[in-house]
mmCIF entry with sequence, helices, sheets and N, C-alpha, C, O atoms, coordinates in Angstrom:
data_MODEL
# 
_entry.id   MODEL 
# 
_entity.id                         1 
_entity.type                       polymer 
_entity.pdbx_number_of_molecules   1 
# 
_entity_poly.entity_id                      1 
_entity_poly.type                           'polypeptide(L)' 
_entity_poly.nstd_linkage                   no 
_entity_poly.nstd_monomer                   no 
_entity_poly.pdbx_seq_one_letter_code       MEIQAGSAAPDFSLAAHNSDQKVALSSFRGRPVVVAFMPFAFTGG 
_entity_poly.pdbx_seq_one_letter_code_can   MEIQAGSAAPDFSLAAHNSDQKVALSSFRGRPVVVAFMPFAFTGG 
_entity_poly.pdbx_strand_id                 A 
# 
loop_
_entity_poly_seq.entity_id 
_entity_poly_seq.num 
_entity_poly_seq.mon_id 
_entity_poly_seq.hetero 
1 1  MET n 
1 2  GLU n 
1 3  ILE n 
1 4  GLN n 
1 5  ALA n 
1 6  GLY n 
1 7  SER n 
1 8  ALA n 
1 9  ALA n 
1 10 PRO n 
1 11 ASP n 
1 12 PHE n 
1 13 SER n 
1 14 LEU n 
1 15 ALA n 
1 16 ALA n 
1 17 HIS n 
1 18 ASN n 
1 19 SER n 
1 20 ASP n 
1 21 GLN n 
1 22 LYS n 
1 23 VAL n 
1 24 ALA n 
1 25 LEU n 
1 26 SER n 
1 27 SER n 
1 28 PHE n 
1 29 ARG n 
1 30 GLY n 
1 31 ARG n 
1 32 PRO n 
1 33 VAL n 
1 34 VAL n 
1 35 VAL n 
1 36 ALA n 
1 37 PHE n 
1 38 MET n 
1 39 PRO n 
1 40 PHE n 
1 41 ALA n 
1 42 PHE n 
1 43 THR n 
1 44 GLY n 
1 45 GLY n 
# 
_struct_asym.id          A 
_struct_asym.entity_id   1 
# 
_struct_conf.conf_type_id            HELX_P 
_struct_conf.id                      HELX_P1 
_struct_conf.pdbx_PDB_helix_id       AA1 
_struct_conf.beg_label_comp_id       LEU 
_struct_conf.beg_label_asym_id       A 
_struct_conf.beg_label_seq_id        25 
_struct_conf.pdbx_beg_PDB_ins_code   ? 
_struct_conf.end_label_comp_id       PHE 
_struct_conf.end_label_asym_id       A 
_struct_conf.end_label_seq_id        28 
_struct_conf.pdbx_end_PDB_ins_code   ? 
_struct_conf.beg_auth_comp_id        LEU 
_struct_conf.beg_auth_asym_id        A 
_struct_conf.beg_auth_seq_id         25 
_struct_conf.end_auth_comp_id        PHE 
_struct_conf.end_auth_asym_id        A 
_struct_conf.end_auth_seq_id         28 
_struct_conf.pdbx_PDB_helix_class    5 
_struct_conf.details                 ? 
_struct_conf.pdbx_PDB_helix_length   4 
# 
_struct_conf_type.id          HELX_P 
_struct_conf_type.criteria    ? 
_struct_conf_type.reference   ? 
# 
_struct_sheet.id               AA1 
_struct_sheet.type             ? 
_struct_sheet.number_strands   2 
_struct_sheet.details          ? 
# 
_struct_sheet_order.sheet_id     AA1 
_struct_sheet_order.range_id_1   1 
_struct_sheet_order.range_id_2   2 
_struct_sheet_order.offset       ? 
_struct_sheet_order.sense        anti-parallel 
# 
loop_
_struct_sheet_range.sheet_id 
_struct_sheet_range.id 
_struct_sheet_range.beg_label_comp_id 
_struct_sheet_range.beg_label_asym_id 
_struct_sheet_range.beg_label_seq_id 
_struct_sheet_range.pdbx_beg_PDB_ins_code 
_struct_sheet_range.end_label_comp_id 
_struct_sheet_range.end_label_asym_id 
_struct_sheet_range.end_label_seq_id 
_struct_sheet_range.pdbx_end_PDB_ins_code 
_struct_sheet_range.beg_auth_comp_id 
_struct_sheet_range.beg_auth_asym_id 
_struct_sheet_range.beg_auth_seq_id 
_struct_sheet_range.end_auth_comp_id 
_struct_sheet_range.end_auth_asym_id 
_struct_sheet_range.end_auth_seq_id 
AA1 1 SER A 13 ? ALA A 15 ? SER A 13 ALA A 15 
AA1 2 LYS A 22 ? ALA A 24 ? LYS A 22 ALA A 24 
# 
loop_
_atom_site.group_PDB 
_atom_site.id 
_atom_site.type_symbol 
_atom_site.label_atom_id 
_atom_site.label_alt_id 
_atom_site.label_comp_id 
_atom_site.label_asym_id 
_atom_site.label_entity_id 
_atom_site.label_seq_id 
_atom_site.pdbx_PDB_ins_code 
_atom_site.Cartn_x 
_atom_site.Cartn_y 
_atom_site.Cartn_z 
_atom_site.occupancy 
_atom_site.B_iso_or_equiv 
_atom_site.pdbx_formal_charge 
_atom_site.auth_seq_id 
_atom_site.auth_comp_id 
_atom_site.auth_asym_id 
_atom_site.auth_atom_id 
_atom_site.pdbx_PDB_model_num 
ATOM 1   N N  . MET A 1 1  ? 12.728 6.703   15.502 1.00 0.00 ? 1  MET A N  1 
ATOM 2   C CA . MET A 1 1  ? 12.273 5.816   16.551 1.00 0.00 ? 1  MET A CA 1 
ATOM 3   C C  . MET A 1 1  ? 13.449 5.521   17.465 1.00 0.00 ? 1  MET A C  1 
ATOM 4   O O  . MET A 1 1  ? 14.486 5.035   17.012 1.00 0.00 ? 1  MET A O  1 
ATOM 5   N N  . GLU A 1 2  ? 13.295 5.807   18.730 1.00 0.00 ? 2  GLU A N  1 
ATOM 6   C CA . GLU A 1 2  ? 14.339 5.529   19.702 1.00 0.00 ? 2  GLU A CA 1 
ATOM 7   C C  . GLU A 1 2  ? 13.989 4.268   20.476 1.00 0.00 ? 2  GLU A C  1 
ATOM 8   O O  . GLU A 1 2  ? 12.853 4.080   20.913 1.00 0.00 ? 2  GLU A O  1 
ATOM 9   N N  . ILE A 1 3  ? 14.988 3.407   20.635 1.00 0.00 ? 3  ILE A N  1 
ATOM 10  C CA . ILE A 1 3  ? 14.802 2.160   21.378 1.00 0.00 ? 3  ILE A CA 1 
ATOM 11  C C  . ILE A 1 3  ? 15.694 2.230   22.608 1.00 0.00 ? 3  ILE A C  1 
ATOM 12  O O  . ILE A 1 3  ? 16.880 2.543   22.507 1.00 0.00 ? 3  ILE A O  1 
ATOM 13  N N  . GLN A 1 4  ? 15.134 1.943   23.741 1.00 0.00 ? 4  GLN A N  1 
ATOM 14  C CA . GLN A 1 4  ? 15.889 1.957   24.995 1.00 0.00 ? 4  GLN A CA 1 
ATOM 15  C C  . GLN A 1 4  ? 16.661 0.646   25.161 1.00 0.00 ? 4  GLN A C  1 
ATOM 16  O O  . GLN A 1 4  ? 16.190 -0.420  24.766 1.00 0.00 ? 4  GLN A O  1 
ATOM 17  N N  . ALA A 1 5  ? 17.843 0.745   25.747 1.00 0.00 ? 5  ALA A N  1 
ATOM 18  C CA . ALA A 1 5  ? 18.653 -0.448  26.011 1.00 0.00 ? 5  ALA A CA 1 
ATOM 19  C C  . ALA A 1 5  ? 17.860 -1.430  26.864 1.00 0.00 ? 5  ALA A C  1 
ATOM 20  O O  . ALA A 1 5  ? 17.248 -1.046  27.861 1.00 0.00 ? 5  ALA A O  1 
ATOM 21  N N  . GLY A 1 6  ? 17.876 -2.692  26.468 1.00 0.00 ? 6  GLY A N  1 
ATOM 22  C CA . GLY A 1 6  ? 17.198 -3.729  27.220 1.00 0.00 ? 6  GLY A CA 1 
ATOM 23  C C  . GLY A 1 6  ? 15.759 -3.956  26.817 1.00 0.00 ? 6  GLY A C  1 
ATOM 24  O O  . GLY A 1 6  ? 15.143 -4.924  27.262 1.00 0.00 ? 6  GLY A O  1 
ATOM 25  N N  . SER A 1 7  ? 15.196 -3.074  25.973 1.00 0.00 ? 7  SER A N  1 
ATOM 26  C CA . SER A 1 7  ? 13.811 -3.268  25.551 1.00 0.00 ? 7  SER A CA 1 
ATOM 27  C C  . SER A 1 7  ? 13.766 -4.167  24.307 1.00 0.00 ? 7  SER A C  1 
ATOM 28  O O  . SER A 1 7  ? 14.767 -4.345  23.613 1.00 0.00 ? 7  SER A O  1 
ATOM 29  N N  . ALA A 1 8  ? 12.601 -4.714  24.053 1.00 0.00 ? 8  ALA A N  1 
ATOM 30  C CA . ALA A 1 8  ? 12.436 -5.586  22.874 1.00 0.00 ? 8  ALA A CA 1 
ATOM 31  C C  . ALA A 1 8  ? 12.494 -4.750  21.599 1.00 0.00 ? 8  ALA A C  1 
ATOM 32  O O  . ALA A 1 8  ? 11.911 -3.668  21.527 1.00 0.00 ? 8  ALA A O  1 
ATOM 33  N N  . ALA A 1 9  ? 13.188 -5.252  20.618 1.00 0.00 ? 9  ALA A N  1 
ATOM 34  C CA . ALA A 1 9  ? 13.283 -4.562  19.326 1.00 0.00 ? 9  ALA A CA 1 
ATOM 35  C C  . ALA A 1 9  ? 11.986 -4.758  18.549 1.00 0.00 ? 9  ALA A C  1 
ATOM 36  O O  . ALA A 1 9  ? 11.343 -5.800  18.675 1.00 0.00 ? 9  ALA A O  1 
ATOM 37  N N  . PRO A 1 10 ? 11.598 -3.779  17.758 1.00 0.00 ? 10 PRO A N  1 
ATOM 38  C CA . PRO A 1 10 ? 10.408 -3.965  16.921 1.00 0.00 ? 10 PRO A CA 1 
ATOM 39  C C  . PRO A 1 10 ? 10.682 -5.025  15.856 1.00 0.00 ? 10 PRO A C  1 
ATOM 40  O O  . PRO A 1 10 ? 11.814 -5.166  15.393 1.00 0.00 ? 10 PRO A O  1 
ATOM 41  N N  . ASP A 1 11 ? 9.663  -5.757  15.476 1.00 0.00 ? 11 ASP A N  1 
ATOM 42  C CA . ASP A 1 11 ? 9.843  -6.792  14.463 1.00 0.00 ? 11 ASP A CA 1 
ATOM 43  C C  . ASP A 1 11 ? 10.093 -6.159  13.105 1.00 0.00 ? 11 ASP A C  1 
ATOM 44  O O  . ASP A 1 11 ? 9.491  -5.140  12.769 1.00 0.00 ? 11 ASP A O  1 
ATOM 45  N N  . PHE A 1 12 ? 10.969 -6.755  12.334 1.00 0.00 ? 12 PHE A N  1 
ATOM 46  C CA . PHE A 1 12 ? 11.224 -6.337  10.959 1.00 0.00 ? 12 PHE A CA 1 
ATOM 47  C C  . PHE A 1 12 ? 11.724 -7.547  10.189 1.00 0.00 ? 12 PHE A C  1 
ATOM 48  O O  . PHE A 1 12 ? 12.134 -8.541  10.787 1.00 0.00 ? 12 PHE A O  1 
ATOM 49  N N  . SER A 1 13 ? 11.691 -7.466  8.869  1.00 0.00 ? 13 SER A N  1 
ATOM 50  C CA . SER A 1 13 ? 12.216 -8.551  8.043  1.00 0.00 ? 13 SER A CA 1 
ATOM 51  C C  . SER A 1 13 ? 13.106 -7.974  6.961  1.00 0.00 ? 13 SER A C  1 
ATOM 52  O O  . SER A 1 13 ? 12.891 -6.860  6.482  1.00 0.00 ? 13 SER A O  1 
ATOM 53  N N  . LEU A 1 14 ? 14.101 -8.745  6.586  1.00 0.00 ? 14 LEU A N  1 
ATOM 54  C CA . LEU A 1 14 ? 15.063 -8.356  5.566  1.00 0.00 ? 14 LEU A CA 1 
ATOM 55  C C  . LEU A 1 14 ? 15.329 -9.540  4.649  1.00 0.00 ? 14 LEU A C  1 
ATOM 56  O O  . LEU A 1 14 ? 15.065 -10.686 5.012  1.00 0.00 ? 14 LEU A O  1 
ATOM 57  N N  . ALA A 1 15 ? 15.844 -9.264  3.477  1.00 0.00 ? 15 ALA A N  1 
ATOM 58  C CA . ALA A 1 15 ? 16.235 -10.337 2.563  1.00 0.00 ? 15 ALA A CA 1 
ATOM 59  C C  . ALA A 1 15 ? 17.463 -11.038 3.139  1.00 0.00 ? 15 ALA A C  1 
ATOM 60  O O  . ALA A 1 15 ? 18.379 -10.385 3.638  1.00 0.00 ? 15 ALA A O  1 
ATOM 61  N N  . ALA A 1 16 ? 17.477 -12.355 3.068  1.00 0.00 ? 16 ALA A N  1 
ATOM 62  C CA . ALA A 1 16 ? 18.616 -13.127 3.549  1.00 0.00 ? 16 ALA A CA 1 
ATOM 63  C C  . ALA A 1 16 ? 19.837 -12.833 2.687  1.00 0.00 ? 16 ALA A C  1 
ATOM 64  O O  . ALA A 1 16 ? 19.713 -12.538 1.498  1.00 0.00 ? 16 ALA A O  1 
ATOM 65  N N  . HIS A 1 17 ? 21.005 -12.917 3.290  1.00 0.00 ? 17 HIS A N  1 
ATOM 66  C CA . HIS A 1 17 ? 22.264 -12.614 2.599  1.00 0.00 ? 17 HIS A CA 1 
ATOM 67  C C  . HIS A 1 17 ? 22.519 -13.535 1.407  1.00 0.00 ? 17 HIS A C  1 
ATOM 68  O O  . HIS A 1 17 ? 23.030 -13.089 0.379  1.00 0.00 ? 17 HIS A O  1 
ATOM 69  N N  . ASN A 1 18 ? 22.171 -14.802 1.537  1.00 0.00 ? 18 ASN A N  1 
ATOM 70  C CA . ASN A 1 18 ? 22.541 -15.778 0.518  1.00 0.00 ? 18 ASN A CA 1 
ATOM 71  C C  . ASN A 1 18 ? 21.360 -16.416 -0.213 1.00 0.00 ? 18 ASN A C  1 
ATOM 72  O O  . ASN A 1 18 ? 21.518 -17.465 -0.838 1.00 0.00 ? 18 ASN A O  1 
ATOM 73  N N  . SER A 1 19 ? 20.174 -15.794 -0.144 1.00 0.00 ? 19 SER A N  1 
ATOM 74  C CA . SER A 1 19 ? 19.022 -16.329 -0.878 1.00 0.00 ? 19 SER A CA 1 
ATOM 75  C C  . SER A 1 19 ? 17.984 -15.226 -1.059 1.00 0.00 ? 19 SER A C  1 
ATOM 76  O O  . SER A 1 19 ? 18.165 -14.104 -0.586 1.00 0.00 ? 19 SER A O  1 
ATOM 77  N N  . ASP A 1 20 ? 16.909 -15.554 -1.741 1.00 0.00 ? 20 ASP A N  1 
ATOM 78  C CA . ASP A 1 20 ? 15.830 -14.593 -1.956 1.00 0.00 ? 20 ASP A CA 1 
ATOM 79  C C  . ASP A 1 20 ? 14.792 -14.640 -0.841 1.00 0.00 ? 20 ASP A C  1 
ATOM 80  O O  . ASP A 1 20 ? 13.789 -13.928 -0.900 1.00 0.00 ? 20 ASP A O  1 
ATOM 81  N N  . GLN A 1 21 ? 15.019 -15.470 0.171  1.00 0.00 ? 21 GLN A N  1 
ATOM 82  C CA . GLN A 1 21 ? 14.065 -15.600 1.264  1.00 0.00 ? 21 GLN A CA 1 
ATOM 83  C C  . GLN A 1 21 ? 14.150 -14.399 2.203  1.00 0.00 ? 21 GLN A C  1 
ATOM 84  O O  . GLN A 1 21 ? 15.193 -13.755 2.315  1.00 0.00 ? 21 GLN A O  1 
ATOM 85  N N  . LYS A 1 22 ? 13.044 -14.112 2.872  1.00 0.00 ? 22 LYS A N  1 
ATOM 86  C CA . LYS A 1 22 ? 13.005 -13.060 3.885  1.00 0.00 ? 22 LYS A CA 1 
ATOM 87  C C  . LYS A 1 22 ? 13.260 -13.694 5.250  1.00 0.00 ? 22 LYS A C  1 
ATOM 88  O O  . LYS A 1 22 ? 12.826 -14.815 5.513  1.00 0.00 ? 22 LYS A O  1 
ATOM 89  N N  . VAL A 1 23 ? 13.959 -12.975 6.105  1.00 0.00 ? 23 VAL A N  1 
ATOM 90  C CA . VAL A 1 23 ? 14.226 -13.419 7.466  1.00 0.00 ? 23 VAL A CA 1 
ATOM 91  C C  . VAL A 1 23 ? 13.622 -12.381 8.399  1.00 0.00 ? 23 VAL A C  1 
ATOM 92  O O  . VAL A 1 23 ? 13.926 -11.194 8.290  1.00 0.00 ? 23 VAL A O  1 
ATOM 93  N N  . ALA A 1 24 ? 12.768 -12.822 9.315  1.00 0.00 ? 24 ALA A N  1 
ATOM 94  C CA . ALA A 1 24 ? 12.110 -11.916 10.261 1.00 0.00 ? 24 ALA A CA 1 
ATOM 95  C C  . ALA A 1 24 ? 12.780 -12.026 11.624 1.00 0.00 ? 24 ALA A C  1 
ATOM 96  O O  . ALA A 1 24 ? 13.131 -13.119 12.068 1.00 0.00 ? 24 ALA A O  1 
ATOM 97  N N  . LEU A 1 25 ? 12.951 -10.893 12.276 1.00 0.00 ? 25 LEU A N  1 
ATOM 98  C CA . LEU A 1 25 ? 13.523 -10.893 13.610 1.00 0.00 ? 25 LEU A CA 1 
ATOM 99  C C  . LEU A 1 25 ? 12.683 -11.741 14.554 1.00 0.00 ? 25 LEU A C  1 
ATOM 100 O O  . LEU A 1 25 ? 13.230 -12.410 15.430 1.00 0.00 ? 25 LEU A O  1 
ATOM 101 N N  . SER A 1 26 ? 11.375 -11.726 14.393 1.00 0.00 ? 26 SER A N  1 
ATOM 102 C CA . SER A 1 26 ? 10.490 -12.487 15.283 1.00 0.00 ? 26 SER A CA 1 
ATOM 103 C C  . SER A 1 26 ? 10.734 -13.999 15.206 1.00 0.00 ? 26 SER A C  1 
ATOM 104 O O  . SER A 1 26 ? 10.363 -14.722 16.131 1.00 0.00 ? 26 SER A O  1 
ATOM 105 N N  . SER A 1 27 ? 11.342 -14.487 14.136 1.00 0.00 ? 27 SER A N  1 
ATOM 106 C CA . SER A 1 27 ? 11.613 -15.923 14.026 1.00 0.00 ? 27 SER A CA 1 
ATOM 107 C C  . SER A 1 27 ? 12.715 -16.369 14.994 1.00 0.00 ? 27 SER A C  1 
ATOM 108 O O  . SER A 1 27 ? 12.921 -17.568 15.183 1.00 0.00 ? 27 SER A O  1 
ATOM 109 N N  . PHE A 1 28 ? 13.428 -15.407 15.611 1.00 0.00 ? 28 PHE A N  1 
ATOM 110 C CA . PHE A 1 28 ? 14.478 -15.724 16.568 1.00 0.00 ? 28 PHE A CA 1 
ATOM 111 C C  . PHE A 1 28 ? 14.042 -15.460 18.009 1.00 0.00 ? 28 PHE A C  1 
ATOM 112 O O  . PHE A 1 28 ? 14.872 -15.479 18.917 1.00 0.00 ? 28 PHE A O  1 
ATOM 113 N N  . ARG A 1 29 ? 12.746 -15.213 18.225 1.00 0.00 ? 29 ARG A N  1 
ATOM 114 C CA . ARG A 1 29 ? 12.242 -14.900 19.568 1.00 0.00 ? 29 ARG A CA 1 
ATOM 115 C C  . ARG A 1 29 ? 12.632 -15.993 20.562 1.00 0.00 ? 29 ARG A C  1 
ATOM 116 O O  . ARG A 1 29 ? 12.476 -17.183 20.289 1.00 0.00 ? 29 ARG A O  1 
ATOM 117 N N  . GLY A 1 30 ? 13.140 -15.569 21.717 1.00 0.00 ? 30 GLY A N  1 
ATOM 118 C CA . GLY A 1 30 ? 13.547 -16.500 22.759 1.00 0.00 ? 30 GLY A CA 1 
ATOM 119 C C  . GLY A 1 30 ? 15.003 -16.920 22.674 1.00 0.00 ? 30 GLY A C  1 
ATOM 120 O O  . GLY A 1 30 ? 15.498 -17.631 23.550 1.00 0.00 ? 30 GLY A O  1 
ATOM 121 N N  . ARG A 1 31 ? 15.695 -16.486 21.627 1.00 0.00 ? 31 ARG A N  1 
ATOM 122 C CA . ARG A 1 31 ? 17.114 -16.805 21.476 1.00 0.00 ? 31 ARG A CA 1 
ATOM 123 C C  . ARG A 1 31 ? 17.914 -15.505 21.418 1.00 0.00 ? 31 ARG A C  1 
ATOM 124 O O  . ARG A 1 31 ? 17.406 -14.495 20.932 1.00 0.00 ? 31 ARG A O  1 
ATOM 125 N N  . PRO A 1 32 ? 19.140 -15.512 21.900 1.00 0.00 ? 32 PRO A N  1 
ATOM 126 C CA . PRO A 1 32 ? 19.967 -14.303 21.805 1.00 0.00 ? 32 PRO A CA 1 
ATOM 127 C C  . PRO A 1 32 ? 20.254 -13.965 20.345 1.00 0.00 ? 32 PRO A C  1 
ATOM 128 O O  . PRO A 1 32 ? 20.555 -14.849 19.543 1.00 0.00 ? 32 PRO A O  1 
ATOM 129 N N  . VAL A 1 33 ? 20.160 -12.692 20.011 1.00 0.00 ? 33 VAL A N  1 
ATOM 130 C CA . VAL A 1 33 ? 20.389 -12.246 18.634 1.00 0.00 ? 33 VAL A CA 1 
ATOM 131 C C  . VAL A 1 33 ? 21.207 -10.960 18.672 1.00 0.00 ? 33 VAL A C  1 
ATOM 132 O O  . VAL A 1 33 ? 20.955 -10.085 19.500 1.00 0.00 ? 33 VAL A O  1 
ATOM 133 N N  . VAL A 1 34 ? 22.179 -10.845 17.784 1.00 0.00 ? 34 VAL A N  1 
ATOM 134 C CA . VAL A 1 34 ? 22.940 -9.611  17.613 1.00 0.00 ? 34 VAL A CA 1 
ATOM 135 C C  . VAL A 1 34 ? 22.585 -9.064  16.243 1.00 0.00 ? 34 VAL A C  1 
ATOM 136 O O  . VAL A 1 34 ? 22.721 -9.753  15.233 1.00 0.00 ? 34 VAL A O  1 
ATOM 137 N N  . VAL A 1 35 ? 22.129 -7.823  16.217 1.00 0.00 ? 35 VAL A N  1 
ATOM 138 C CA . VAL A 1 35 ? 21.796 -7.162  14.955 1.00 0.00 ? 35 VAL A CA 1 
ATOM 139 C C  . VAL A 1 35 ? 22.796 -6.036  14.760 1.00 0.00 ? 35 VAL A C  1 
ATOM 140 O O  . VAL A 1 35 ? 22.906 -5.154  15.612 1.00 0.00 ? 35 VAL A O  1 
ATOM 141 N N  . ALA A 1 36 ? 23.530 -6.050  13.651 1.00 0.00 ? 36 ALA A N  1 
ATOM 142 C CA . ALA A 1 36 ? 24.523 -5.026  13.364 1.00 0.00 ? 36 ALA A CA 1 
ATOM 143 C C  . ALA A 1 36 ? 24.181 -4.365  12.030 1.00 0.00 ? 36 ALA A C  1 
ATOM 144 O O  . ALA A 1 36 ? 23.859 -5.045  11.056 1.00 0.00 ? 36 ALA A O  1 
ATOM 145 N N  . PHE A 1 37 ? 24.252 -3.060  11.997 1.00 0.00 ? 37 PHE A N  1 
ATOM 146 C CA . PHE A 1 37 ? 24.021 -2.321  10.766 1.00 0.00 ? 37 PHE A CA 1 
ATOM 147 C C  . PHE A 1 37 ? 25.324 -1.669  10.350 1.00 0.00 ? 37 PHE A C  1 
ATOM 148 O O  . PHE A 1 37 ? 25.972 -0.990  11.146 1.00 0.00 ? 37 PHE A O  1 
ATOM 149 N N  . MET A 1 38 ? 25.706 -1.878  9.099  1.00 0.00 ? 38 MET A N  1 
ATOM 150 C CA . MET A 1 38 ? 26.942 -1.314  8.582  1.00 0.00 ? 38 MET A CA 1 
ATOM 151 C C  . MET A 1 38 ? 26.641 -0.500  7.341  1.00 0.00 ? 38 MET A C  1 
ATOM 152 O O  . MET A 1 38 ? 25.715 -0.831  6.600  1.00 0.00 ? 38 MET A O  1 
ATOM 153 N N  . PRO A 1 39 ? 27.405 0.562   7.097  1.00 0.00 ? 39 PRO A N  1 
ATOM 154 C CA . PRO A 1 39 ? 27.176 1.341   5.887  1.00 0.00 ? 39 PRO A CA 1 
ATOM 155 C C  . PRO A 1 39 ? 27.454 0.499   4.638  1.00 0.00 ? 39 PRO A C  1 
ATOM 156 O O  . PRO A 1 39 ? 28.333 -0.362  4.636  1.00 0.00 ? 39 PRO A O  1 
ATOM 157 N N  . PHE A 1 40 ? 26.707 0.760   3.611  1.00 0.00 ? 40 PHE A N  1 
ATOM 158 C CA . PHE A 1 40 ? 26.902 0.047   2.350  1.00 0.00 ? 40 PHE A CA 1 
ATOM 159 C C  . PHE A 1 40 ? 28.298 0.325   1.808  1.00 0.00 ? 40 PHE A C  1 
ATOM 160 O O  . PHE A 1 40 ? 28.779 1.454   1.901  1.00 0.00 ? 40 PHE A O  1 
ATOM 161 N N  . ALA A 1 41 ? 28.943 -0.668  1.254  1.00 0.00 ? 41 ALA A N  1 
ATOM 162 C CA . ALA A 1 41 ? 30.300 -0.515  0.746  1.00 0.00 ? 41 ALA A CA 1 
ATOM 163 C C  . ALA A 1 41 ? 30.401 0.609   -0.277 1.00 0.00 ? 41 ALA A C  1 
ATOM 164 O O  . ALA A 1 41 ? 29.526 0.762   -1.130 1.00 0.00 ? 41 ALA A O  1 
ATOM 165 N N  . PHE A 1 42 ? 31.440 1.372   -0.192 1.00 0.00 ? 42 PHE A N  1 
ATOM 166 C CA . PHE A 1 42 ? 31.755 2.438   -1.131 1.00 0.00 ? 42 PHE A CA 1 
ATOM 167 C C  . PHE A 1 42 ? 30.800 3.612   -1.084 1.00 0.00 ? 42 PHE A C  1 
ATOM 168 O O  . PHE A 1 42 ? 30.697 4.346   -2.066 1.00 0.00 ? 42 PHE A O  1 
ATOM 169 N N  . THR A 1 43 ? 30.095 3.819   0.020  1.00 0.00 ? 43 THR A N  1 
ATOM 170 C CA . THR A 1 43 ? 29.183 4.960   0.122  1.00 0.00 ? 43 THR A CA 1 
ATOM 171 C C  . THR A 1 43 ? 29.806 6.123   0.886  1.00 0.00 ? 43 THR A C  1 
ATOM 172 O O  . THR A 1 43 ? 29.182 7.174   1.031  1.00 0.00 ? 43 THR A O  1 
ATOM 173 N N  . GLY A 1 44 ? 31.014 5.947   1.367  1.00 0.00 ? 44 GLY A N  1 
ATOM 174 C CA . GLY A 1 44 ? 31.681 7.023   2.074  1.00 0.00 ? 44 GLY A CA 1 
ATOM 175 C C  . GLY A 1 44 ? 31.259 7.153   3.523  1.00 0.00 ? 44 GLY A C  1 
ATOM 176 O O  . GLY A 1 44 ? 31.651 8.105   4.197  1.00 0.00 ? 44 GLY A O  1 
ATOM 177 N N  . GLY A 1 45 ? 30.457 6.201   4.020  1.00 0.00 ? 45 GLY A N  1 
ATOM 178 C CA . GLY A 1 45 ? 29.983 6.302   5.407  1.00 0.00 ? 45 GLY A CA 1 
ATOM 179 C C  . GLY A 1 45 ? 30.846 5.585   6.294  1.00 0.00 ? 45 GLY A C  1 
ATOM 180 O O  . GLY A 1 45 ? 30.605 5.557   7.501  1.00 0.00 ? 45 GLY A O  1 
# 
C-alpha cells in the first residue's frame, strides 16, 4: 500500500508501549501526530 505525502493515513491500532491497551491512530484525529517505525532490536535491520 502506497501512501502519498500529505494524504490521510489509514486507521490502525497497536498495543500501547507501557500497557495492554490498544491505541488507535483515529483517536488522535485533528491533532498533529508523528508515526515512526523502527526495526526490532537485534534483527539486523
